[in-house]
N, C-alpha and C positions, 0 to 999 in steps of 0.2 A: 366181712365188716368192712365197710367202706370208710378209706382215709379222710373221706369229707366230713363223716361223721364224726370221725375221732377230732379233728380239727374244732367242729362245731364244741362237742364237748369239754376241748380244753381252754376254748374262749370263754363259755359259760363257769368252768369250775375257775378260773381266774379271776373272773369277773364277779362271780358268785350273783349274778343277776342277769335276767336273759333280756332285760332291756339295754343294760350297756353293752352287753355280746353281742347283740344284734345289729347296734351301733357301730362297733368295730369291726362287725363282719359284713357292714354295709348291705345289712338287709333286714326284709319286717321280723316282727317278732315271732307270729305266728306259725311261718314255715320253719322257724330254727326250732320252737318247741315240737313241734310236728317231728323233726328231723332226730331229737334225744329221745323223744318217744319211741320212735323205731329203732333208735340203738339199744335202749333199756329191753324193748322187746326181743331184740335180736340176742341179747346176751342173756337174758331171763332175771335180772336182779334190779333194782333200783339204783340209779347213779347220784341222786338228790335228794334230799328230805323239803317236798313241799308244804309240810304241816305248818310251815311258822311262817311269819310274816317276810323273812328274810330267808332264803333257801341256804341250803349246806350239803356237804356230801356228805353221801353215806359212807361205811365202811367198805363198801364193793368202790364206789368213786375214787375214796382216797387211793385203793389201791391200783385204779386202772391209771388216774394220773400219771404217776411218771414214766410208765409202759407207754402212753399214750405220748407225752412228749417225745420218749425217744424213737417211736415209729416214725414219727412225724419230721424227725431231726434225718433219721435215716434214708426216708424217702426224698427229703430236700438235697441232703447229699450225693445220694444217686442221680435226683434230676441234673445236680450242677456239673458233677461227673460226664455225664453223657452231652449234655449240652457242649463243656468244652471239648471234647471227644470230635464232637460234631464241627465245633469252630477250627480243629487242626491240631489239638494238643495231643503230643505224642505218646500217647500210652498211659495207662492207669497203674500205680501200684498200691496194693492193700498191705498196710503193716497193723498188725494185731499187738498189744501188749498190756501185761499185769501193770497195774498203776504204778509200782512203785519203780518201774523202769524209768518213769518221768524224772525220777530224782539222779539219774547217772549219767547213763552215755546216748539216750534216743535222742534228745534235744540237740547235740552237736550232730549226730549221725543227719539228723532232717534237715538240720542247715544248711549240711555237706552236702547231702544228695541233690537239693533245690537248687544250689547255685550251680551244679552240673547239668542238671536235668530242669532247667525254669519252665520247659513244655509239658512235664509230665504230671499228672493230676496224683496226688497223696491222698488215700483214703487211710485214716488212722480212727481205729477202735480199740476201746480200752476195755478189757474183758478178764474174765477169769480163767485159770490156765486150762481146765476142762475143756470151756468154750474155745479156747484159741485153738487147740490141738485138732477138734472136730471143725474149725471153721477152715483150717488147712487140708483136713482130708475133703472137705465139700467143696475145695475152691474159693470159696468165699474170702479169704486171705491167701497173700502170695508169702508173708513172713511174718512171725509171730517172735517178740520177746517174752522170755518167761524162764523161770529156774527151772535147772535141771535137779534130777535126771526126768528124762524124756525118754523110755524103750520103745521105742518103736520104728520096726525094721522100715516103712516107707520115709523115715523123715531123718535129716542130717542137720547139723548144726555148727554156730561156730561161738565157739564160748569169747563172751564179752569182756567180764568183770570176775574177780572170783573178793567178796566182800565177808569181813569177818561179820560175825553176830554180836551184837553188843546189848546190853541188859537198859531196857527204859523205863528209868524210876521218876517219879514226881520230884519235882526241886526240892519240896521240904522233907523228903526221906531221908532216914540217917545215915543211910550208905551212901548218899552222895559227897560227902566229905572224906571217903576211906579209900579213894583209889580203885584199882582192880576190886571186883567182888566176887566172893565164892559162890558159886549158884546154890551150894548146899547152907550157904547161910543165911539163905531167903527161900529156903523150901516150904516154911509155914506161910509165907504169902501169898495171895491170891494172883491170878495171870490172868491177863487176857490172852486167848490162842487165836491164832489165825483160822481161817474156814480150812476143812479139810477138803483134799479133790482128791478125783483120780490119778491124775498125775502127781505125785508124790511132792518136788519140788521143796519150797517153804517149811510149810508146815511137818512135811518128815524130816527136815533137818532139824527144826526145833523140838521136834519129840525126841530124835535122837540124842540130841544134846540133854533134854530130863534123863534119858533111860541111863545114857553114861553115867551120869551122876548119881545114878540111883536113887532118882526123887520121882514120886507120882504128884505131880503138881494140883494143887488144886485152882480149878479152872472158875473164874468170876466171871466172865466171857467168852463166850466161844464162837466160832462162825462168822466172825467179823474179817471181810479180806481185802478192804482199804486200809492201808498203812495208816492212812491220814487218821481214820476212825480209829485206829488201835490206839496211836498218839493220845488222840483226843481224849478217850476213855483212862489210858495213865493219869494224866494232866487234871483228870475228874477223882484220882485217887479210886477208882475201882479196881486197879492192880495195877502188877508189873509187867513189862511185855520183853519179849526178845524178838530184836528188829536186826534189818541188813543197816552196815554203817551207813550207805548213801543216804537213808533218812536225815541224817546232821545237816545236808543241804534246806530243810524246811524251815530249819530254827523254830521248832516249834516251841513257843511261850508252855512254862509250864513242865519241862520235860527236862531232865538231864539223862546224857548215855554214857554209859560206864562199862570199859570191858570188862571181859568175864576172866577170871582166874584159871590160869594153867593155860593148856596147848589151845592156842586160837581155833573157834571152829566158823567154818564157813559155808554159806551158799553162794551158786553160781550162778549167774544170768547169762543167757545164751541167746542167741538170735536162729532161729529153726524155720526149715522151709522142707517143700518135698524134693526127696531124691531125685525124682525124676523131671524136675522143674525145667526147663529149657529155654525159660523167659531170658530176653535180653536183658529187660528190666531188675530182674532179681541178679542176675550175672553184674549188671554195674552194681548194687546194692552191695553184694558181696563184696566186689573190689573198693565200693568205697569203705566199708570197715576194716579190709586187710589194710588199705592208707590210712584210715583215722584212726584205729583202736591202738596198733601198737606204738604209735611215736607218743602217745600220750600215757603210755602205760606207767602206773604208778607203784611204789614197792609192797603194795599189797594187791596189786591185780597183774593177772597172770591171763595171756592169751593165747589161745592155740584152737587149730581144727580138730574136730576129733566127728567121729562116725556114731551115732544112736545104736 
């Protein structure tokens, strides 16, 4: 599949007009229509419904659009990185992270590292935990931020934070005004559950929490991996959710966070890299973590080196 055709597809999909897309691309309409036809032939599906006066995306076209945008963005990022290296940038560090990591230590670490390494190109990728581990093994990433445990003898890590798991409730829920909530008191409520991955992480810790309470949760929505989406579903009244306490930084309207009664249950976020990685930039990033994280440790945050 040619990236050029993906670029043409995105333009037509966003404009929903071959004429406007051709003007945007500074090309004539017939060649544009021809290239879209070639793309459809290559994929074996119709991407646009042309049966009406105004074209619209087919189901296949709607499925392709976000993926095409992502592929084009990755290509643009790669081109910028290569050009920067060619212009004298002193290396590239690729960091992947689960979305919720952006609510905690990641922004501070990136700011600190960039201040000490202004000539280094940072490539940041938001991914699920399984994809992060695969990307580390494939050397597409140098460092990944994800929830423990990660049982892999080829990887090692530094624990960044230990966060309590909290109960997320709609703001009009009766339990909002009761202080800490016993999970058994809401056992008949529907829950929004995160996506299950091969890498245990957050899903495993939440599952353990229900198991320890002797509860089989009623799942209203499953397979959601973006914490922001989980909170949005809670605000909409779809169900309750168990979330890391760092989501409090989002200040999501319509959602109230409450501690769970009993011994606090926690989830651990860590920076992970290949054990055999001898890169100077990875070593510098480790030094940045060692320098910055202990200095900001709070009462519920513990930091230490650990081998997986």
